[in-house]
C-alpha positions as CSV (number, residue, x, y, z in Angstrom):
1,M,47.7,122.8,254.1
2,E,48.8,123.0,250.5
3,N,48.7,120.1,248.0
4,G,48.3,117.5,250.9
5,C,51.3,119.0,252.8
6,L,50.8,120.1,256.4
7,E,52.7,123.2,257.1
8,K,53.5,124.9,260.4
9,I,50.9,124.7,263.2
10,T,51.0,127.0,266.1
11,E,48.0,125.8,268.0
12,Q,48.7,123.7,271.0
13,S,46.7,120.6,271.9
14,E,47.3,117.5,274.2
15,K,46.2,115.3,271.3
16,F,46.7,115.8,267.6
17,E,44.9,113.8,264.9
18,I,46.1,114.6,261.5
19,P,43.3,114.3,259.1
20,E,43.2,111.8,256.3
21,G,44.3,113.1,252.9
22,I,47.5,114.7,254.4
23,R,50.5,113.1,252.4
24,E,53.3,115.2,254.0
25,I,54.3,117.0,257.1
26,A,56.6,119.8,256.4
27,P,60.0,120.3,258.4
28,F,59.4,121.8,261.9
29,A,55.6,121.7,261.4
30,L,54.8,120.7,265.0
31,A,58.2,121.4,266.6
32,E,58.1,122.7,270.1
33,H,54.6,121.4,270.9
34,R,55.4,120.6,274.4
35,E,51.8,120.0,275.5
36,T,51.1,117.2,272.8
37,Q,50.9,113.8,274.5
38,E,49.2,111.7,271.6
39,L,49.6,111.9,267.9
40,F,47.5,110.1,265.3
41,L,48.9,110.1,261.8
42,P,46.6,109.1,258.9
43,D,46.9,106.2,256.5
44,S,47.6,108.7,253.7
45,L,50.7,110.1,255.2
46,K,54.0,109.1,253.4
47,K,56.5,111.6,254.4
48,I,57.5,113.6,257.6
49,G,60.1,116.3,257.1
50,A,63.2,116.9,259.2
51,H,62.7,118.0,262.7
52,A,58.7,118.0,262.3
53,F,58.2,117.0,265.8
54,Y,61.4,118.2,267.5
55,N,61.2,119.0,271.2
56,C,57.7,117.6,271.6
57,R,58.8,116.7,275.1
58,S,55.5,115.4,276.4
59,L,54.7,113.3,273.4
60,A,54.3,109.7,274.7
61,R,52.2,107.8,272.1
62,I,52.1,107.8,268.3
63,S,49.8,105.8,265.9
64,F,50.7,105.5,262.2
65,S,50.4,103.3,259.2
66,D,53.2,101.4,257.6
67,G,52.5,103.3,254.5
68,L,54.8,106.0,256.1
69,D,58.1,105.4,254.7
70,D,60.1,108.7,254.4
71,I,61.1,110.4,257.6
72,G,63.5,113.3,257.8
73,D,66.6,113.6,260.1
74,G,65.6,114.3,263.7
75,A,61.8,114.2,263.1
76,F,61.4,113.1,266.7
77,K,64.5,114.2,268.3
78,N,64.2,115.2,271.9
79,C,60.9,113.4,272.3
80,E,62.2,111.5,275.3
81,K,58.8,110.5,276.7
82,I,57.6,108.4,273.7
83,S,57.0,105.0,275.2
84,C,54.4,103.4,272.8
85,L,54.1,103.2,268.9
86,L,51.0,101.8,267.3
87,V,51.6,100.6,263.8
88,R,48.7,99.9,261.6
89,S,50.1,97.1,259.2
90,R,48.8,97.2,255.6
91,S,51.8,96.2,253.4
92,G,54.3,95.0,256.0
93,N,56.8,97.8,255.2
94,M,58.3,98.8,258.5
95,R,60.8,101.4,257.3
96,G,58.9,104.2,258.9
97,L,59.1,102.4,262.2
98,K,62.8,101.8,261.8
99,D,63.3,105.5,261.2
100,I,61.2,106.6,264.3
101,L,63.0,104.1,266.5
102,A,66.4,105.4,265.3
103,D,65.4,108.8,266.8
104,L,64.6,107.3,270.1
105,H,67.1,105.9,272.7
106,Q,64.5,105.1,275.4
107,E,62.7,101.8,275.9
108,I,59.8,101.6,273.3
109,E,56.8,99.3,273.1
110,V,55.6,98.6,269.7
111,R,52.1,97.3,269.0
112,I,51.4,96.2,265.4
113,T,47.7,95.6,264.3
114,D,46.2,94.0,261.0
115,V,43.7,95.6,258.7
116,S,40.9,94.7,261.1
117,G,42.5,96.5,264.0
118,K,43.5,93.3,265.8
119,E,46.8,93.4,267.6
120,E,49.0,90.7,266.0
121,A,52.4,91.6,267.6
122,R,53.8,93.4,270.5
123,L,57.5,94.0,270.8
124,I,59.8,95.7,273.4
125,F,62.8,97.6,272.1
126,P,65.2,98.2,275.1
127,Y,67.0,101.5,275.6
128,Y,70.4,102.3,274.7
129,I,72.9,105.2,275.1
130,M,75.5,106.6,273.0
131,N,78.9,107.2,274.6
132,Y,82.1,108.6,273.0
133,E,85.7,107.4,273.6
134,E,88.6,109.3,272.6
135,N,91.6,107.6,271.1
136,T,94.1,110.5,272.0
137,P,97.2,109.4,270.0
138,A,95.2,108.9,266.8
139,R,93.1,111.9,267.4
140,I,90.0,109.9,266.9
141,V,86.7,109.9,268.9
142,N,84.8,106.5,268.7
143,Q,81.1,106.3,269.2
144,I,80.0,103.3,271.4
145,A,76.5,102.1,272.0
146,E,75.8,100.7,275.4
147,G,72.7,98.6,275.9
148,S,71.1,96.0,273.5
149,G,68.7,98.6,272.0
150,V,70.7,99.1,268.9
151,E,70.8,95.4,268.1
152,Y,67.0,95.1,268.6
153,R,66.4,98.1,266.4
154,N,68.2,96.3,263.6
155,C,65.6,93.7,263.6
156,V,63.3,96.1,261.8
157,G,63.5,97.1,258.1
158,S,61.5,97.8,254.9
159,G,60.8,94.1,254.6
160,G,59.2,93.9,258.0
161,I,60.2,92.5,261.4
162,D,62.9,89.8,261.5
163,Y,61.4,88.0,264.5
164,L,64.0,85.1,264.4
165,F,66.8,87.8,264.9
166,Y,64.7,89.5,267.5
167,D,64.2,86.3,269.5
168,R,67.9,85.4,269.2
169,L,68.8,88.6,271.0
170,F,67.2,87.5,274.3
171,D,70.2,86.0,275.8
172,S,72.4,88.9,275.0
173,N,69.7,91.2,276.5
174,L,69.9,89.4,279.8
175,A,73.6,90.2,280.0
176,V,73.5,93.9,279.5
177,D,70.0,95.2,280.3
178,L,67.7,95.4,283.3
179,R,65.9,92.2,284.1
180,D,62.4,93.7,284.2
181,C,62.9,94.8,280.6
182,S,63.7,91.1,279.7
183,A,60.5,90.2,281.6
184,R,58.4,92.6,279.3
185,I,60.2,91.2,276.3
186,A,59.2,87.7,277.2
187,M,55.6,88.4,278.2
188,A,54.9,90.4,275.1
189,R,56.3,87.7,272.7
190,L,54.4,84.9,274.6
191,T,51.1,86.9,274.6
192,F,51.4,88.0,270.9
193,P,53.5,85.1,269.3
194,A,53.9,86.4,265.7
195,G,56.7,84.5,264.0
196,L,57.6,82.8,267.3
197,T,59.4,79.5,267.1
198,Q,58.9,76.6,269.5
199,K,62.5,76.9,270.7
200,A,61.9,80.8,271.4
201,Q,58.7,80.0,273.0
202,E,60.5,77.5,275.5
203,K,63.2,80.1,276.1
204,Y,60.8,82.8,277.1
205,S,58.5,80.5,279.1
206,G,61.7,79.1,281.0
207,Y,62.8,82.6,281.9
208,L,59.4,83.6,283.2
209,K,59.0,80.5,285.2
210,E,62.5,80.9,286.8
211,H,61.9,84.5,287.8
212,G,58.1,84.5,288.1
213,R,58.1,85.5,291.9
214,S,60.4,88.5,291.7
215,I,58.7,89.7,288.4
216,V,55.3,89.6,289.7
217,R,56.1,91.1,293.1
218,K,57.9,93.9,291.4
219,L,55.0,94.6,289.2
220,I,52.6,94.5,292.4
221,D,55.0,97.0,294.1
222,S,54.7,99.3,291.1
223,D,50.8,98.9,291.1
224,R,51.0,97.5,287.5
225,E,47.7,95.6,287.7
226,Q,47.3,94.9,284.0
227,E,50.8,93.4,283.6
228,V,50.3,91.2,286.6
229,M,47.1,89.7,285.0
230,E,48.9,89.4,281.7
231,F,51.6,87.3,283.5
232,L,49.0,85.0,285.1
233,D,47.1,84.7,281.9
234,L,50.2,83.0,280.3
235,R,49.4,80.1,282.7
236,L,53.1,79.3,283.5
237,T,52.5,79.0,287.2
238,D,50.3,76.8,289.5
239,Q,47.7,77.5,292.3
240,Q,50.4,77.7,294.9
241,F,52.0,80.6,293.0
242,L,48.8,82.4,292.9
243,T,48.1,81.9,296.7
244,D,51.6,83.3,297.5
245,T,50.9,86.3,295.2
246,I,47.7,87.0,296.9
247,E,49.4,86.9,300.2
248,Y,52.2,89.2,299.0
249,A,49.6,91.8,297.7
250,R,47.8,91.7,300.9
251,A,50.8,92.1,303.1
252,G,51.8,95.2,301.1
253,D,48.2,96.7,301.3
254,H,47.7,96.6,297.5
255,S,44.0,96.5,297.8
256,Q,43.0,97.0,294.2
257,I,45.4,94.3,293.0
258,L,44.4,92.0,295.8
259,S,40.7,92.4,294.9
260,V,41.5,91.5,291.1
261,L,43.7,88.5,292.1
262,L,40.9,87.1,294.5
263,N,38.5,87.4,291.5
264,Y,41.0,85.5,289.3
265,E,41.5,82.8,291.9
266,R,37.6,82.3,292.1
267,S,37.2,82.1,288.3
268,H,40.2,79.8,287.5
269,F,40.3,77.6,290.7
270,G,36.7,77.9,292.1
271,R,38.0,78.8,295.4
272,K,35.9,81.4,297.5
273,R,37.6,82.6,300.6
274,K,35.8,83.4,303.9
275,S,35.8,87.1,304.7
276,Y,38.3,86.7,307.6
277,D,40.8,85.3,304.9
278,F,41.0,88.6,303.3
279,F,42.7,90.6,306.2
């Protein structure tokens, strides 16, 4: 480290926590750290050099402050397992987030916390892929984005998140992306409704009500217990929906989720089943 700049690091670790006081990470500083899964960047960090984390193929989660606003080309290129970005919001500047998202084509969950650490927003950015179409007579190769991920990423800028633009994209997202991604978008917006209008709230709620059974059953089949409970906590369904969900979990032998659902039923509807109701 020299003058607040973190130079090349050769030590491998599953989790890296860059210390406070570091203002810059040099190009290629942690490139090829294929064991690293989590990365914590300090509030003091302002700049990340080109290809600083290139080919960190196990990296899945990054925490950083919105004071980070200068990110070099390809800083997170080939980091295809990144799935979650945690942004500690201080000024509302989201330029760093925008630049990181630009390097990542896969679906990304972004969680934004305020100065107290309370989560104030959660956003899902769908995947996209870049294809190339050749115009032979003109000898031109056109780059074409497939998937709504590019448009969703355009909602992020130095001025913050354009929530109105983000929510308006939901209908187009249904047309080109997987339905389970749409469910995650809707659930995240309703659970953490920063900047959510009444119209958007009704749109997301309507979608989840219409597709609730298929959404929850897919979550149960994938053993995603937390997301099942997050769906139920939105209170978009009735007791019969919960009863049917319990029966589905039992029929599929999802014992852990079944136990949680039964506890939820007792706490919210006061029903205590007899032992022979469970099997």
